[in-house]
C-alpha positions in Angstrom: 35.4 3.8 -5.6 36.2 3.4 -9.3 38.7 5.7 -10.9 36.5 8.2 -12.7 36.7 9.2 -16.4 35.6 12.7 -15.5 35.0 14.0 -19.0 32.8 11.0 -20.0 31.0 11.1 -16.7 30.2 14.8 -17.2 28.9 14.1 -20.7 26.8 11.3 -19.3 25.3 13.5 -16.6 24.6 16.3 -19.0 22.9 13.9 -21.4 20.5 13.0 -18.7 19.8 16.6 -17.9 19.0 17.4 -21.6 16.9 14.2 -22.0 14.9 15.3 -19.0 14.2 18.7 -20.5 13.4 17.2 -23.9 10.9 14.7 -22.6 9.0 17.2 -20.5 9.0 19.7 -23.4 7.6 17.1 -25.9 4.9 16.1 -23.4 4.2 19.8 -22.8 3.7 18.7 -19.2 5.9 17.7 -16.3 8.6 18.7 -13.9 12.0 19.2 -15.6 13.8 21.2 -12.9 14.4 18.5 -10.3 15.4 15.9 -12.8 17.9 18.2 -14.4 19.3 19.2 -11.0 19.6 15.6 -9.7 21.2 14.0 -12.7 24.6 13.8 -10.9 23.0 11.9 -8.0 21.2 9.5 -10.3 24.4 8.9 -12.2 26.3 8.0 -9.0 23.5 5.7 -7.8 23.0 3.8 -11.0 26.6 3.5 -11.9 28.3 3.0 -8.5 25.9 1.9 -5.8 22.6 0.3 -6.8 22.6 -3.5 -7.2 20.1 -4.3 -10.0 19.7 -6.4 -13.0 17.8 -4.8 -15.9 17.1 -8.2 -17.4 15.4 -9.3 -14.2 13.8 -6.3 -12.4 12.4 -8.7 -9.8 15.7 -10.1 -8.6 15.1 -10.9 -5.0 18.3 -9.3 -3.6 18.3 -6.2 -5.7 18.6 -2.9 -4.0 15.2 -1.1 -3.9 15.0 2.4 -5.3 12.2 4.8 -4.4 11.6 8.1 -6.1 9.4 9.6 -3.4 9.7 12.9 -5.3 7.7 11.1 -7.9 7.1 14.2 -10.0 10.7 14.0 -11.1 10.1 10.5 -12.6 11.7 11.4 -16.0 15.0 11.2 -14.1 14.3 7.6 -13.2 13.0 6.7 -16.6 16.1 8.0 -18.2 18.4 5.8 -16.1 16.2 2.8 -16.6 16.4 3.3 -20.4 20.1 4.0 -20.4 21.1 1.0 -18.2 19.2 -1.5 -20.2 15.7 -2.0 -18.8 12.9 -2.7 -21.2 12.2 1.0 -21.6 12.9 2.3 -25.1 13.8 5.8 -26.3 10.3 5.8 -27.9 8.9 5.3 -24.4 10.8 8.4 -23.2 9.3 10.3 -26.1 5.9 9.1 -25.0 6.3 10.5 -21.5 2.9 11.2 -19.9 0.9 10.0 -23.0 -2.0 7.5 -23.2 -0.9 3.9 -22.8 2.7 4.8 -22.2 5.0 3.0 -19.8 6.3 6.4 -18.7 3.4 7.8 -16.7 3.5 11.2 -15.0 4.6 9.6 -11.7 6.4 6.2 -11.3 3.9 3.3 -11.5 4.7 -0.1 -10.2 3.9 -2.8 -12.8 4.0 -0.3 -15.7 7.6 0.6 -16.2 10.1 -2.2 -15.4 12.5 -1.2 -12.6 9.9 0.9 -10.7 9.6 -0.7 -7.2 6.7 1.3 -6.0 4.0 3.7 -7.2 4.6 7.1 -5.7 2.5 10.1 -6.2 1.2 11.8 -3.1 4.3 13.2 -1.4 5.4 11.4 1.7 4.1 8.0 0.6 7.3 6.9 -1.0 9.3 7.9 2.1 7.0 5.8 4.2 6.9 2.9 1.8 10.6 2.7 2.1 10.3 2.0 5.8 8.1 -1.0 5.0 10.7 -2.2 2.4 13.4 -1.9 5.1 11.4 -3.8 7.7 10.8 -6.5 5.1 14.5 -6.9 4.3 15.4 -7.2 7.9 12.7 -9.8 8.5 13.6 -11.9 5.4 17.3 -11.8 6.5 16.4 -12.9 10.0 14.3 -15.8 8.8 16.5 -17.0 5.9 20.1 -15.8 6.2 22.5 -18.3 7.6 26.2 -18.1 8.3 27.9 -18.0 5.0 24.6 -17.4 3.2 23.7 -13.8 3.2 20.8 -14.1 0.9 19.1 -10.8 1.7 21.5 -7.9 2.4 20.1 -5.3 0.0 19.6 -1.6 0.8 16.6 0.7 0.3 17.6 4.0 -1.4 15.2 6.9 -1.9 15.2 10.4 -3.3 13.0 12.7 -1.2 12.0 16.3 -1.6 11.1 19.4 0.3 7.5 18.4 -0.2 8.1 15.0 1.3 9.6 16.6 4.3 6.6 18.8 4.9 4.1 15.9 4.8 3.0 14.5 8.1 3.3 10.8 7.0 7.0 11.4 6.7 7.4 12.4 10.3 5.6 9.3 11.5 7.6 7.0 9.2 10.9 8.7 10.1 10.2 8.3 13.8 9.4 4.6 13.4 12.5 4.0 11.3 14.7 5.6 13.8 13.1 3.6 16.7 13.6 0.4 14.8 17.2 1.3 13.8 16.7 0.5 10.2 20.3 0.9 9.0 19.4 -0.4 5.6 17.6 2.8 4.7 19.6 5.4 2.7 17.6 8.5 1.8 18.9 11.5 -0.2 17.0 14.7 0.5 17.0 17.1 -2.4 17.1 20.4 -0.6 16.4 22.8 -3.5 14.3 25.3 -1.6 11.7 25.4 -4.3 8.0 24.4 -4.3 5.1 25.2 -6.6 4.3 28.5 -4.9 7.9 29.7 -4.9 10.7 29.6 -2.3 10.1 27.1 0.5 10.9 29.9 2.9 7.3 31.1 2.6 6.1 28.0 4.6 9.1 25.9 5.6 12.3 27.0 7.3 12.9 24.3 10.0 16.2 22.6 10.5 15.5 19.3 8.8 18.9 17.8 9.7 18.4 18.5 13.4 14.9 17.0 13.2 16.2 13.8 11.7 19.1 13.6 14.2 16.4 13.8 16.9 14.6 10.9 15.2 17.8 8.8 15.6 19.0 9.1 12.0 22.5 9.4 10.8 22.6 12.7 8.9 25.1 14.1 6.5 24.9 17.6 4.9 26.4 18.2 1.4 26.6 21.7 -0.1 26.4 20.8 -3.8 24.9 17.9 -5.7 27.3 18.5 -8.5 30.2 17.3 -6.4 29.9 13.6 -7.3 33.0 12.7 -5.3 31.3 14.0 -2.1 28.1 12.1 -3.0 30.1 8.9 -3.3 31.8 9.4 0.1 28.5 10.2 1.7 26.8 7.1 0.3 29.8 4.9 1.5 29.4 6.4 4.9 25.7 5.7 4.9 26.2 2.1 4.0 28.8 1.8 6.8 26.2 3.0 9.3 24.3 -0.2 10.2 22.4 0.9 13.3 20.8 4.1 12.1 18.8 5.0 9.0 20.7 7.5 6.9 19.7 10.9 5.5 22.0 12.7 3.1 20.9 16.3 2.8 22.2 17.8 -0.4 21.7 21.2 -1.9 20.8 21.4 -5.5 19.9 24.2 -8.0 16.6 23.3 -9.7 16.8 23.3 -13.5 20.6 23.5 -13.4 21.8 24.6 -16.8 18.8 26.7 -17.7 20.0 30.3 -18.0 16.7 32.0 -17.3 14.8 29.4 -15.1 17.3 27.7 -12.9 16.5 28.3 -9.2 12.9 29.4 -9.9 9.5 27.9 -9.3 8.8 28.3 -13.0 11.0 25.2 -13.7 9.4 23.0 -11.1 6.1 22.0 -12.7 6.1 23.3 -16.2 8.2 22.7 -19.4 11.0 25.1 -19.9 9.8 26.2 -23.4 11.3 25.7 -26.8 13.6 28.7 -26.7 14.9 28.0 -23.2 15.5 24.3 -24.2 17.9 25.5 -27.0 19.8 27.6 -24.5 20.0 24.6 -22.1 21.5 22.5 -24.9 24.0 25.3 -25.8 25.0 25.5 -22.2 25.8 21.8 -22.1 27.4 21.7 -25.5 24.6 19.9 -27.3 23.2 20.6 -30.7 20.2 23.0 -30.0 18.4 21.6 -33.1 18.5 18.0 -32.0 16.2 16.3 -29.5 16.6 13.1 -27.4 20.3 13.0 -28.4 22.3 10.3 -26.7 26.0 10.3 -27.6 27.2 6.9 -28.6 29.9 6.7 -25.9 27.3 7.6 -23.2 24.9 4.9 -24.4 27.8 2.4 -24.3 28.9 3.6 -20.9 25.5 3.2 -19.2 24.8 -0.1 -21.0 28.0 -1.6 -19.6 27.1 -0.4 -16.1 23.7 -2.0 -16.3 25.1 -5.3 -17.7 27.1 -5.8 -14.5 23.8 -6.7 -12.7 23.4 -9.9 -14.6 26.7 -11.2 -13.2 25.7 -10.1 -9.7 22.5 -12.0 -9.9 24.3 -15.1 -11.3 26.5 -15.1 -8.2 23.5 -14.8 -6.0 21.8 -17.7 -7.8 24.8 -19.8 -7.3 24.7 -19.0 -3.6 21.0 -19.8 -3.4 21.6 -23.2 -5.1 24.1 -24.1 -2.4 21.7 -22.8 0.2 19.0 -25.1 -1.2 21.3 -28.1 -0.7 22.1 -27.2 2.9 18.7 -25.8 3.9 16.1 -27.4 1.6 13.0 -26.8 3.7 13.7 -23.1 4.2 14.6 -22.7 0.5 11.4 -24.4 -0.6 9.4 -22.2 1.8 10.9 -19.0 0.5 10.6 -20.1 -3.2 6.9 -20.8 -2.7 6.3 -17.6 -0.8 8.2 -15.6 -3.5 5.8 -17.0 -6.1 2.8 -16.2 -4.0 2.0 -19.8 -3.3 0.4 -20.7 0.1 1.5 -23.8 2.1 -0.7 -26.8 1.5 -3.3 -27.4 4.1 -3.1 -24.0 5.7 -6.8 -23.4 5.5 -7.5 -26.7 7.3 -6.6 -24.8 10.5 -9.5 -22.3 10.1 -11.6 -22.7 13.3 -15.2 -23.7 13.2 -17.6 -22.1 15.7 -20.8 -23.6 17.0 -24.2 -22.0 17.1 -24.4 -23.0 20.7 -21.3 -21.0 21.6 -21.6 -17.7 23.5 -21.8 -14.5 21.6 -18.5 -13.3 20.2 -17.4 -10.1 18.7 -16.0 -10.6 15.2 -12.8 -8.8 16.3 -12.4 -11.6 18.9 -13.2 -14.3 16.3 -10.6 -12.6 14.0 -8.0 -13.0 16.8 -8.8 -16.7 17.2 -8.6 -17.2 13.4 -5.2 -15.4 13.2 -3.7 -17.5 16.0 -5.1 -20.7 14.5 -3.5 -20.2 11.1 -0.3 -18.3 12.0 1.9 -21.3 12.5 0.9 -22.7 9.1 1.6 -19.3 7.4 5.1 -18.3 8.3 5.1 -15.3 6.0 2.0 -13.8 7.6 3.2 -10.8 9.6 1.5 -7.7 11.0 0.4 -5.6 13.9 -1.5 -2.6 14.9 -1.3 1.1 15.5 -1.0 0.7 19.3 -4.3 -1.2 19.3 -3.4 -4.9 19.3 -5.4 -5.6 22.5 -8.4 -3.9 21.1 -8.2 -5.2 17.5 -7.2 -8.7 18.7 -4.3 -8.9 16.2 -1.5 -10.2 18.4 0.0 -13.5 17.3 0.4 -15.0 20.7 3.0 -17.7 19.9 5.4 -15.3 18.2 7.7 -12.5 19.2 7.6 -8.9 18.3 9.7 -7.3 15.6 12.2 -5.0 17.3 15.6 -3.5 16.7 17.0 -6.5 18.5 14.7 -9.2 17.1 14.2 -8.9 13.4 12.5 -12.3 13.2 9.5 -11.2 15.3 6.1 -11.4 13.5 4.2 -8.9 15.6 4.7 -5.3 14.7 4.2 -2.3 17.0 3.6 0.6 14.6 2.8 3.0 17.4 0.0 5.6 17.0 1.1 6.2 13.5 -1.8 5.1 11.2 -0.5 7.1 8.2 2.9 5.4 8.4 1.5 2.0 9.1 -0.6 2.0 6.0 2.3 3.1 3.8 4.7 0.7 5.4 2.3 -2.2 4.8 2.5 -1.4 1.1 6.3 -1.5 1.2 6.1 -4.9 3.0 3.5 -6.2 0.5 5.7 -5.2 -2.4 8.4 -7.5 -1.0 7.7 -10.8 -2.5 7.5 -13.5 0.1 5.6 -11.6 2.8 1.9 -11.3 3.6 1.4 -8.3 5.8 -1.6 -7.0 7.8 -2.2 -3.9 9.9 -5.0 -3.0 12.2 -6.7 0.0 13.8 -10.3 1.3 14.4 -12.4 1.8 11.3 -12.7 5.5 12.0 -9.0 5.8 11.4 -9.3 4.4 7.9 -9.4 8.1 7.0 -5.8 8.4 8.0 -4.9 5.5 5.7 -6.8 6.4 2.6 -3.7 7.2 0.4 -2.0 3.9 1.0 -5.2 1.9 0.6 -5.8 3.7 -2.7 -2.2 3.2 -3.8 -2.3 -0.5 -2.9 -5.4 -0.8 -5.2 -3.6 1.0 -8.0 -0.6 -1.2 -7.6 -2.8 -4.4 -7.4 -0.9 -5.6 -4.3 -2.3 -7.5 -1.4 -1.8 -5.9 2.1 -4.6 -6.7 4.5 -6.2 -3.7 6.3 -8.0 -4.7 9.5 -10.5 -2.4 11.0 -12.5 -3.0 14.2 -15.1 -0.9 16.2 -17.1 -0.8 13.0 -20.3 1.1 13.9 -22.4 2.9 16.4 -22.3 -0.5 18.2 -19.0 0.6 19.8 -21.2 2.7 22.1 -19.9 5.2 24.6 -16.9 6.6 22.8 -19.4 8.5 20.8 -19.6 10.6 17.7 -15.9 11.0 17.0 -15.2 7.3 17.1 -18.4 5.9 15.5 -17.8 5.3 11.8 -20.7 6.3 9.6 -19.5 7.2 6.1 -16.5 4.9 6.1 -18.0 1.7 4.5 -19.3 3.7 1.6 -16.1 5.6 1.1 -14.0 2.4 1.2 -16.4 0.6 -1.2 -16.0 3.6 -3.6 -12.3 2.9 -4.1 -11.8 0.7 -7.3 -10.0 -2.6 -6.8 -10.5 -2.8 -3.0 -12.4 -5.8 -1.6 -14.3 -4.8 1.5 -15.6 -7.6 3.8 -17.8 -7.1 6.8 -18.6 -10.5 8.2 -21.8 -11.3 10.2 -20.4 -13.7 12.8 -17.4 -15.8 13.8 -17.6 -18.3 11.0 -18.0 -15.6 8.3 -14.9 -14.0 9.9 -12.9 -17.2 9.4 -13.8 -17.2 5.7 -13.1 -13.5 5.4 -9.5 -14.2 6.5 -9.4 -17.0 3.9 -10.4 -14.7 1.2 -7.9 -12.0 2.3 -5.0 -14.4 2.4 -5.8 -16.0 -1.0 -6.5 -12.6 -2.6 -4.5 -11.5 -5.6 -4.5 -8.3 -7.5 -5.6 -5.8 -4.8 -5.9 -5.1 -1.1 -8.6 -6.5 1.3 -10.3 -4.5 4.0 -11.6 -6.6 6.9 -14.2 -4.9 9.1 -15.0 -6.3 12.5 -17.3 -5.5 15.5 -16.5 -4.5 19.0 -19.7 -5.9 20.4 -20.6 -9.5 20.8 -22.7 -11.2 18.0 -24.5 -14.5 18.0 -22.9 -17.3 16.1 -25.2 -18.3 13.3 -26.1 -22.0 13.4 -24.8 -23.5 10.1 -27.0 -26.5 10.5 -30.0 -24.2 10.5 -28.9 -21.4 8.2 -26.7 -21.0 5.1 -23.0 -22.0 5.1 -20.4 -19.3 6.1 -18.2 -20.7 3.3 -20.5 -18.8 0.9 -19.0 -15.6 2.1 -16.5 -16.2 -0.7 -19.3 -15.4 -3.1 -20.0 -12.0 -1.4 -23.6 -12.6 -0.7 -25.7 -15.7 -0.1 -29.2 -16.8 1.2 -28.7 -17.2 4.9 -32.3 -18.0 5.7 -34.8 -19.1 3.1 -38.4 -17.8 2.7 -41.4 -20.0 3.3 -42.7 -19.6 -0.3 -42.1 -17.2 -3.1 -40.4 -14.3 -1.4 -42.7 -11.3 -0.7 -39.7 -9.5 0.7 -35.9 -9.8 0.8 -34.0 -8.5 3.9 -30.3 -8.0 3.4 -27.5 -6.8 5.7 -23.9 -7.0 6.6 -22.0 -7.5 9.8 -23.8 -7.2 13.1 -27.1 -6.3 11.4 -27.5 -9.7 9.9 -28.6 -11.1 13.3 -31.1 -8.3 13.5 -32.8 -9.1 10.2 -32.9 -12.8 11.1 -35.1 -11.8 14.1 -37.2 -9.6 12.0 -37.7 -12.5 9.5 -39.2 -14.6 12.3 -41.8 -12.0 13.1 -42.6 -11.3 9.4 -43.0 -15.0 8.6 -45.2 -15.4 11.7 -47.5 -12.8 10.1 -47.6 -14.7 6.8 -45.0 -12.6 5.0 -42.6 -14.8 3.0 -39.2 -13.3 3.8 -35.7 -14.1 2.6 -32.6 -13.1 4.5 -29.4 -12.4 2.6 -26.1 -12.0 4.3 -24.1 -9.7 2.1 -20.6 -9.3 3.6 -18.9 -8.1 0.4 -20.4 -6.2 -2.5 -17.1 -6.6 -4.5 -17.1 -10.4 -4.2 -20.8 -10.5 -5.1 -20.2 -8.4 -8.2 -17.7 -11.0 -9.5 -20.2 -13.8 -9.5 -22.1 -15.0 -12.6 -25.4 -13.4 -13.6 -27.1 -16.7 -12.8 -25.8 -16.7 -9.2 -26.8 -13.1 -8.6 -30.3 -13.9 -9.9 -30.5 -16.9 -7.5 -29.7 -14.6 -4.5 -31.5 -11.4 -5.6 -34.2 -12.4 -8.2 -35.1 -9.5 -10.5 -38.8 -10.4 -9.9 -38.4 -9.8 -6.1 -38.2 -6.0 -6.0 -39.5 -5.5 -2.4 -36.2 -5.3 -0.5 -34.9 -3.8 2.7 -31.2 -3.3 3.4 -30.1 -2.8 7.0 -26.6 -1.4 7.8 -25.5 1.0 10.6 -23.7 3.2 8.0 -24.3 5.6 5.2 -27.0 4.3 2.8 -24.9 5.5 -0.1 -24.7 2.8 -2.7 -27.3 0.4 -1.4 -29.9 1.6 -3.9 -28.2 -0.7 -6.5 -29.5 -3.7 -4.5 -32.7 -2.4 -2.9 -34.2 -1.3 -6.3 -36.7 1.5 -6.7 -39.3 -0.5 -4.8 -37.1 -1.1 -1.7 -35.6 0.9 1.1 -32.6 1.1 3.3 -32.3 1.5 7.1 -29.0 3.2 7.7 -27.3 6.2 9.3 -27.9 9.7 7.8 -26.4 11.5 10.8 -23.5 11.0 13.1 -23.9 8.8 16.2 -24.1 9.8 19.9 -22.3 8.9 23.1 -24.4 6.3 24.9 -24.5 2.5 25.5 -24.9 0.6 22.3 -28.4 -0.7 23.2 -29.6 2.8 23.7 -28.2 3.9 20.4 -29.9 1.0 18.5 -33.2 2.1 19.9 -32.6 5.8 19.2 -31.5 5.2 15.5 -34.1 2.5 14.8 -32.0 -0.6 14.7 -34.6 -2.7 16.4 -36.6 -5.7 15.4 -39.8 -3.7 15.7 -38.5 -0.9 13.4 -37.1 -3.3 10.8 -40.5 -5.1 10.7 -42.3 -1.7 10.4 -40.1 -0.6 7.5 -40.5 -3.9 5.8 -44.3 -3.7 6.0 -44.2 -0.1 4.7 -42.4 -1.4 1.6 -45.1 -4.0 1.1 
């Protein structure tokens, strides 16, 4: 530990407290109390423990910092500004305002130095587990004796609210099982939530819970004891086998004479009169706002400037690594930039129309195993469902506490944590993660899917058992509303392929995708493989929709579908054409990809003049009217399913050739 200049350090900490109160007051919105209370912790982290370079926030071996208590983000913004990131004092003054870098919760890609978007409590906690997994995996693949390229830590500040959220329990259990000793979480135990004291709803022994999870736990009585904080953080870094939790008591809104220790300081500005009292308490001029003493500004700037030298040393190490391990270095550099190995897509399998029926989940497994060797950064697993989702990479080991180089992940029955961990993995440049479960459980993963879309990152969410076609498991497991609800999330690409070849191209799109997550949706039941010599080419899946089977003349009718229902409308087309009804069949695996095409392409697939259209999908009809027009119709699901064999369900709900033909004729 460095020898402290206690007077200067106290002034520095108090400056952050007052800045926090000022910013929230100016915004007339926010959460001042936690930021004021945790200023000593932030000070210790940013001046003594975190490895970072403000001039290059993306330095590969920086420590990751997660503010899972994202409502206290003004604390993070203050330290980013003071230590030299591209975040000005004017940015602090624009806290929570339109087009500001300083949003109401930390947002990845908006403020430099923010490693992850946190908002819903518990998400940041679980993201950190993904970050920790990623660090261990990178170290296992690339570190060599004498070349410890990746040895960074993941630090997080978590709150009482985080501890109450269920996703935290799942993620903590997984982290303990995997012995992620690179995780260091500080739990702000301030006993306050929006409704008042946490005792009204939460009085468990958190420390005992985390010890039971297999964490190393330390309990500190006072966050203002910076010496104790430093010792606890040193202990945490020394514990390499267990993730660490440092539970520290704080007094919310410390320094506020009338509002400290109250819920009133949690989610509201302190008020102009109280702000003056706070400044008097800390020895600041009550008439000045956003005051940063010159010696404090210099002190923090010097601390931040050290990061450039640390990165310079790392760059020197990496240069020597490149000389000794050129292939691995080149592989990592390309992956870090988001570049894919040349020729990887040449390994995509091609399926023949004469092959037996194949569920798209099985086709997905064949695709994954065909391309895995050529994509060393493709890693993933399932929520205890790898045999059902066909997501096991057969030629590779599992990631465990003993084998960090494994590429198969066993997330356990923890869908919430899996989704959030995938985001942490995807935020680690150089990795391409996927995670799988049944489509019905997408509901458990909605926050991480939404946050991935907000962050414009590229995890791949794989969902199987996609309709009533899964059969006997019944109502509870048959997804009805899920496709519509996933399509409703901005910046998410949903793909539901019709057969094995479309599945191959769905994976191609997902792997090449930039700027948002991809959701791949596969069947449990076997589907015929569409003959590409007879029908349209599966490669056109990349355009979102394409003419699979042309009409005999000018189209009287357009049939469109996704997934397993495409084979159904092909059969219906045969009967309609036999009766002299010119019918076009459109496979439409991805609305989002189709909407990105030119107006000319869209017109070539769905001509405006052809308004007699029928869409068929074993899901909620919501959204289809955009494509069916006011002269068309949609055969979908407006109720939940039933427990029965799939063929019986198809007949019961009308997903038969006869019913499709009847509905088509009704439109005409």
